[in-house]
C-alpha positions as CSV (number, residue, x, y, z in Angstrom):
1,M,-15.8,22.6,32.0
2,W,-17.5,20.4,29.3
3,Q,-15.5,22.1,26.6
4,T,-12.4,21.3,28.3
5,A,-13.5,17.7,28.7
6,L,-13.9,17.3,24.9
7,L,-10.3,18.6,24.4
8,P,-8.5,15.1,24.7
9,G,-10.9,13.3,22.4
10,I,-10.5,16.1,19.8
11,L,-6.6,15.6,20.2
12,I,-6.9,12.0,19.7
13,G,-9.1,12.0,17.3
14,L,-6.9,14.1,15.3
15,G,-3.5,11.8,15.8
16,L,-5.6,9.0,14.6
17,T,-7.4,10.4,12.0
18,F,-3.6,11.5,10.7
19,L,-1.8,8.0,11.3
20,V,-4.9,6.1,9.2
21,A,-4.5,8.7,6.4
22,Q,-0.7,7.7,6.2
23,L,-1.7,3.8,6.2
24,L,-4.2,4.0,3.6
25,P,-2.8,3.3,-0.2
26,T,-2.6,5.7,-2.3
27,Q,-1.5,5.6,-6.4
28,P,1.6,7.1,-7.3
29,K,1.4,11.3,-8.0
30,L,2.1,12.0,-11.3
31,S,2.0,15.8,-10.3
32,A,4.6,14.8,-8.1
33,A,6.7,12.9,-10.5
34,I,6.8,16.1,-13.0
35,E,7.8,18.1,-9.8
36,R,10.4,16.5,-9.9
37,L,12.3,16.6,-13.0
38,G,14.9,19.2,-13.1
39,A,15.4,18.4,-9.5
40,T,18.1,16.7,-7.7
41,Q,17.2,14.0,-5.6
42,D,18.8,15.9,-2.1
43,D,16.5,18.9,-3.3
44,T,19.6,21.3,-3.4
45,L,18.7,23.7,-5.8
46,T,18.7,27.2,-5.0
47,G,16.2,30.3,-5.8
48,D,13.5,27.9,-6.8
49,R,10.6,28.8,-4.8
50,A,9.7,24.9,-4.1
51,S,13.2,24.7,-2.4
52,Q,12.4,27.6,0.1
53,S,9.3,25.9,1.7
54,F,8.8,24.7,5.2
55,E,8.5,21.2,3.9
56,T,11.7,21.0,2.5
57,R,13.7,23.4,5.3
58,V,12.5,20.1,8.0
59,G,13.4,17.5,5.7
60,G,16.6,18.7,5.3
61,W,17.0,19.5,9.0
62,V,15.8,15.9,9.9
63,R,18.4,15.0,7.4
64,S,21.2,16.5,8.4
65,V,20.9,15.0,12.3
66,L,19.9,11.8,11.2
67,P,21.9,8.5,12.5
68,D,23.3,6.9,10.0
69,F,21.7,3.3,11.1
70,R,20.4,0.8,8.8
71,A,16.5,1.4,10.6
72,F,16.9,4.9,9.5
73,A,18.1,4.3,5.6
74,I,16.0,6.3,3.1
75,P,14.5,4.0,0.7
76,T,15.4,6.1,-2.2
77,R,14.4,3.8,-5.4
78,D,10.7,3.9,-3.7
79,L,10.7,7.2,-3.4
80,S,11.8,7.4,-7.0
81,L,9.4,5.3,-8.2
82,I,6.1,6.9,-6.9
83,G,7.5,10.5,-7.2
84,W,8.4,11.6,-3.4
85,S,11.1,13.9,-2.5
86,V,13.6,13.1,0.4
87,N,12.9,16.1,2.0
88,T,9.4,15.3,1.5
89,F,9.7,11.6,2.9
90,L,11.7,13.2,5.9
91,F,9.4,15.8,6.5
92,R,6.4,13.7,6.6
93,K,7.8,11.3,9.2
94,A,8.8,14.1,11.6
95,R,5.4,15.4,11.3
96,Y,3.6,11.9,12.5
97,A,6.2,11.7,15.0
98,A,6.1,14.6,16.3
99,L,2.1,14.8,16.5
100,L,1.9,11.5,18.3
101,L,4.6,12.9,20.6
102,V,2.9,15.6,21.7
103,V,-1.0,14.5,22.0
104,P,-0.7,11.7,24.5
105,S,1.2,14.9,26.7
106,L,-1.5,17.1,25.9
107,L,-4.2,14.0,27.1
108,G,-2.0,14.0,30.3
109,I,-2.5,17.4,31.2
110,E,-6.1,17.7,30.8
111,L,-6.6,14.2,32.4
112,Q,-4.4,15.4,35.2
113,Y,-6.7,18.7,35.2
114,L,-9.9,16.7,35.6
115,G,-8.4,14.7,38.3
116,L,-8.2,11.3,36.6
117,L,-4.6,10.3,36.2
118,P,-1.2,11.8,37.0
119,F,0.0,13.5,34.0
120,F,3.3,10.9,33.3
121,I,0.9,8.0,32.9
122,P,-0.8,8.9,29.2
123,A,2.6,10.9,28.7
124,I,4.7,7.9,28.8
125,L,3.0,6.6,25.8
126,G,4.5,9.5,23.7
127,P,7.7,8.1,22.3
128,V,6.3,4.7,21.9
129,L,3.4,6.5,19.4
130,A,5.8,8.4,18.1
131,I,8.2,5.6,16.9
132,V,4.8,4.2,15.2
133,G,4.1,7.4,13.4
134,W,7.7,7.3,12.3
135,F,8.1,4.2,10.6
136,S,4.3,4.4,9.3
137,V,5.6,6.4,6.6
138,D,8.2,3.8,5.9
139,I,4.9,1.3,5.5
140,Q,3.1,3.3,3.2
141,V,6.0,4.0,0.9
142,R,6.8,0.5,0.8
143,R,3.2,-0.4,0.1
144,E,2.9,1.9,-2.7
145,A,6.4,1.1,-4.4
146,A,4.9,-2.6,-4.0
147,A,1.4,-1.6,-6.1
148,A,3.6,0.9,-8.3
149,R,6.0,-1.8,-9.8
150,E,3.4,-4.3,-10.0
151,E,1.5,-1.7,-12.5
152,F,4.7,-1.0,-13.8
153,S,5.5,-4.4,-15.2
154,R,2.2,-4.5,-16.5
155,A,2.4,-1.5,-18.7
156,V,6.0,-2.6,-19.2
157,A,4.1,-6.1,-21.1
158,I,2.4,-4.0,-22.9
159,Y,5.2,-1.8,-24.3
160,L,7.1,-4.2,-25.2
161,E,3.9,-5.4,-27.6
162,L,3.7,-1.6,-29.1
163,V,8.0,-1.4,-29.3
164,A,7.5,-5.3,-31.2
165,A,4.8,-3.6,-33.5
166,E,7.0,-0.4,-34.4
167,R,10.1,-2.7,-35.1
168,K,8.1,-5.1,-37.4
169,R,6.7,-1.8,-39.5
170,G,10.9,-1.0,-40.1
171,A,11.1,1.8,-36.9
172,S,14.6,1.7,-35.9
173,A,15.4,1.0,-32.0
174,G,14.9,4.3,-30.9
175,V,12.1,5.6,-32.6
176,A,10.2,2.5,-32.0
177,L,11.1,3.2,-27.9
178,A,9.8,6.6,-28.8
179,E,6.8,5.9,-30.6
180,S,5.7,3.4,-28.1
181,A,5.9,5.3,-25.1
182,E,3.9,7.9,-26.9
183,V,1.0,5.9,-27.0
184,G,0.0,5.3,-23.4
185,R,-1.5,7.9,-21.2
186,S,-1.1,6.3,-18.2
187,W,1.5,7.8,-15.5
188,V,4.3,4.5,-16.6
189,F,4.1,5.7,-19.9
190,V,4.5,9.5,-18.7
191,R,7.7,8.4,-17.0
192,I,8.9,6.5,-19.4
193,R,8.5,9.5,-22.2
194,E,10.2,11.5,-19.5
195,E,13.4,9.5,-19.7
196,L,13.6,9.1,-23.2
197,T,13.0,12.9,-23.7
198,R,15.8,13.7,-21.0
199,A,18.1,11.0,-23.1
200,R,17.4,12.5,-25.9
201,Y,18.6,16.0,-25.1
202,A,21.2,14.8,-23.2
203,G,22.4,12.7,-25.9
204,V,22.2,9.3,-24.1
205,Q,20.9,6.2,-25.8
206,P,17.2,5.7,-25.0
207,W,18.2,1.9,-24.1
208,D,21.0,3.1,-21.6
209,A,18.2,5.5,-20.6
210,L,16.0,2.6,-19.6
211,S,18.5,0.7,-18.0
212,R,19.3,3.4,-15.7
213,F,16.0,4.3,-15.2
214,S,15.2,0.1,-14.4
215,D,17.9,0.3,-11.8
216,E,17.0,3.8,-10.5
217,I,13.1,2.5,-9.6
218,S,14.0,-1.1,-9.4
219,V,11.7,-2.6,-12.1
220,P,13.7,-4.8,-13.9
221,E,11.1,-5.9,-16.9
222,L,12.0,-2.2,-18.0
223,N,15.6,-3.2,-18.4
224,D,14.6,-6.5,-20.8
225,V,13.3,-3.9,-23.2
226,A,16.6,-2.2,-22.7
227,N,18.7,-5.1,-23.4
228,I,16.8,-6.3,-26.5
229,M,16.9,-2.8,-28.0
230,R,20.7,-2.5,-27.2
231,Q,20.8,-5.3,-29.7
232,S,18.8,-4.0,-32.1
233,G,20.3,-0.6,-31.9
234,E,24.2,-1.5,-32.1
235,Q,24.3,-4.9,-33.7
236,G,21.1,-4.5,-36.0
237,S,19.4,-7.9,-34.7
238,A,15.8,-8.5,-35.6
239,V,14.5,-8.7,-32.2
240,Y,10.6,-9.0,-33.1
241,E,10.4,-12.1,-32.3
242,T,12.3,-11.5,-28.8
243,L,10.2,-8.8,-27.8
244,R,7.0,-10.8,-28.1
245,Q,8.0,-13.9,-26.5
246,R,9.3,-11.3,-23.4
247,G,6.3,-10.0,-23.2
248,K,4.3,-13.3,-23.7
249,S,6.7,-14.5,-21.0
250,L,5.8,-11.4,-18.5
251,R,2.1,-11.6,-18.6
252,V,2.4,-15.2,-17.8
253,Q,4.3,-14.2,-15.0
254,L,1.7,-11.5,-14.0
255,L,-0.9,-13.4,-13.9
256,N,0.7,-16.4,-11.6
257,A,1.0,-13.9,-9.5
258,E,-2.2,-12.8,-9.7
259,Q,-3.5,-16.4,-9.1
260,T,-1.2,-16.9,-6.2
261,R,-2.4,-13.8,-4.6
262,A,-5.9,-15.3,-5.0
263,N,-5.1,-18.4,-3.8
264,K,-4.0,-16.7,-0.7
265,T,-7.2,-14.8,-0.2
266,T,-9.0,-17.6,-0.6
267,Q,-6.9,-19.7,2.3
268,L,-7.4,-16.6,4.9
269,L,-11.2,-16.2,3.9
270,A,-11.4,-20.3,4.9
271,V,-10.0,-19.2,8.7
272,P,-12.8,-16.9,9.8
273,M,-15.7,-19.5,8.0
274,T,-13.9,-22.4,10.0
275,G,-14.3,-20.3,13.0
276,L,-18.1,-19.6,12.1
277,A,-18.8,-23.2,11.5
278,G,-17.4,-23.7,15.0
279,V,-19.6,-20.8,16.6
280,F,-23.0,-22.6,14.9
281,V,-21.9,-26.0,16.1
282,G,-21.2,-25.1,19.6
283,I,-24.7,-22.9,19.7
284,I,-26.3,-26.3,18.7
285,M,-24.1,-28.3,21.1
286,T,-25.1,-26.1,24.0
287,A,-28.8,-26.3,23.0
288,L,-28.7,-30.3,23.2
289,L,-26.9,-30.4,26.3
290,L,-29.1,-27.7,28.0
291,N,-32.1,-30.0,27.0
292,L,-30.5,-33.2,28.3
293,V,-29.3,-31.7,31.9
294,N,-33.1,-30.3,32.2
295,S,-34.4,-34.0,31.1
């Protein structure tokens, strides 16, 4: 009997664990980005073992039945940036929605078996929790993409300096872009190297590849690099000072954003501090009033 009574708590604990894990911020996975190379955005390649996985089949089915509403739009730019495929995104949404839909029903069966509540009362929460589980994945993707874009912008500021140094020593525009990307070891530089390598084999100019990649992941700072180097590669312009000035302005912009964020955090901390001070004043005033009443 007591083992049966533990079942609701176990199910609720599992559901909350999955939901909290979904909302925790994580870094973009380089392995996922590498695996994405050579695959289409729709994961339609056949013969690939990964395309035959359960995750891909479920994601493809969800996409086929998904209504064409704005609330169900797929954030392709964010997914491209953090290295998720569309099928992975939809599979996770379906998994958490299904889990949180089923758990309250199981809990209702258990409570009805114990004679505590009718089945339908906990089961009513199922659709609500399923909606929460479905859209929690969107929140996670937006949070990871925002953090990744900020990190990407910081890396681009360094990339600008590296490209400027390569140009100053006489490297051509294409060589400067490629050699500078080889210096860094972070996931941002790896992604830039991937795009430049793909462009080289496809016969595309490197600045055109970076411009397209910038639009794909919605990082305009990378497009600035592409535009500057396009002038150098097509018109032979001297762009050393332009690169240095753009790098400097980008660093100032990022620093101002950090200061703004710090100021907002400080203002948020002022609220609980004010409340704590009010509690202490209330304690002191209560003691004084009690002394006056007793006297």
